C-alpha positions, -999 to +999 in steps of 0.1 A: -274+186+318-243+183+341-209+189+323-182+163+328-145+161+319-140+124+316-174+111+306-203+121+284-241+116+292-267+117+265-307+113+271-330+097+247-364+097+263-363+071+292-328+058+281-294+075+294-262+067+276-230+072+297-197+069+279-162+070+292-147+097+271-109+091+274-102+072+240-066+085+239-060+068+273-077+035+263-108+048+281-090+039+315-107+053+345-088+076+370-100+093+402-119+119+382-136+093+358-148+073+390-162+103+405-180+116+374-193+080+368-206+078+404-223+110+400-239+103+367-253+069+380-268+085+411-284+111+389-296+083+367-312+064+399-330+095+411-345+107+380-380+092+375-380+099+338-350+076+331-356+039+333-326+023+318-290+032+309-264+022+284-227+022+296-201+024+268-168+038+257-160+065+232-144+056+201-142+022+181-112+006+198-115+007+236-146+000+259-122+004+290-088-011+297-088-006+334-076+020+359-047+044+361-031+039+395-008+066+408+021+057+427+012+049+463+029+072+487+006+065+518-021+043+531-048+070+535-081+066+515-072+096+492-048+071+475-075+046+467-091+047+432-129+049+439-140+025+414-156+001+439-182+028+445-190+027+406-194-012+407-216-011+437-237+017+422-242-004+389-250-035+410-276-020+434-293+009+414-328-008+408-327+000+371-312-020+344-278-010+329-268-024+296-230-025+287-222-018+251-186-031+246-171-014+217-137-026+219-111-039+244-126-047+278-095-054+299-088-056+336-113-032+353-129-028+319-140-064+319-151-061+356-171-029+345-192-048+320-197-079+340-212-060+368-238-046+344-271-065+340-266-073+303-237-070+278-240-063+241-206-067+223-193-055+190-177-080+168-143-065+173-146-066+211-118-083+231-121-095+267-092-101+291-081-100+328-043-092+331-039-086+368-012-112+377+008-101+345+009-065+355+010-066+394-026-062+402-058-081+409-095-077+417-104-100+445-140-086+448-165-078+422-140-089+395-138-124+409-171-132+424-192-118+397-171-132+370-175-167+387-213-162+387-212-152+351-192-178+334-184-206+361-155-210+384-131-228+362-135-202+334-131-174+357-100-187+372-087-193+336-092-157+328-077-146+359-047-170+360-038-175+324-046-139+311-057-149+277-075-128+252-112-138+243-129-127+212-164-115+212-175-149+198-157-167+225-171-145+251-207-153+238-200-190+240-188-186+276-218-166+286-198-136+293-219-115+269-256-117+258-253-107+222-226-099+195-234-074+167-214-056+140-196-027+155-215-001+135-248-015+149-236-015+186-250+017+199-283+011+181-287-024+194-278-015+229-302+014+228-330-010+216-324-034+244-325-007+270-357+007+255-374-027+256-364-028+293-382+006+299-414-013+287-411-036+316-424-032+351-398-009+369-408-025+405-405-060+391-371-052+375-359-035+407-369-064+428-352-089+405-321-069+403-320-067+442-325-104+444-297-112+417-272-091+437-285-097+472-265-130+478-233-110+477-243-078+494-252-090+529-271-066+550-266-039+523-285-062+498-311-070+523-317-032+530-319-026+493-349-050+490-364-040+524-360-004+522-360+006+485-386-020+474-408-032+504-408-002+524-415+022+495-445+002+485-457-003+520-457+034+526-484+038+499-508+015+518-537+025+539-524+003+566-492+025+569-513+058+567-538+044+595-510+034+619-492+067+614-523+089+619-534+068+650-501+074+665-503+112+658-539+114+672-531+091+702-556+064+696-557+028+688-554+020+649-585+007+630-577-029+622-603-028+593-578-007+575-550-031+577-540-053+548-552-026+523 
């Protein structure tokens, strides 16, 4: 198992649990956190034994309250917090990821759970967007996906007015799927993730690509065409026959097409 500084990763059969492990800092993500999350997510994607993941925060107060932005001294890419790579990974990995919100999900933390496939919230969870109050904003995943999730007017309300929303209010808005007692959160999230591992992985991957594809342009199309359709096509007799005929410098046998 890879050793990380800012996150922890646990495996339980086909389910991986990834937790931001900076409770003393509100589980904020910094450069190292983003790099470690990206690494853990790609390892999850490439491991055939893992079928679903839970994303959460360590402790009982904070899921994640956003990012730590160092003072900008230049415009080079080293100054850019690589959180978009994390959002994109969650959104495009063809395996379901369940957010287990164990406390405050604020700013980038609210975006983080929103881009997950499902969200289970503890009763003490609090949801909020604070960008315009603190001199920041998220005009990408944090706005488009929030609008998809709770509707245009509610999303603008969250961003413009910066109110706090309880877990019960979030459930009523459609921002989360379930609310459970705090002590049951990890267990319930793991149960949901394990249920997902009993579903067809190709079907879930195709559905996930379809849900995210409308916002991902050619990248979304490529995820469906390459990761899904091409991968299946390469197992067919047709693909094998066309490849063999090319190597043998002959015409392919049409009787092996569509098989």
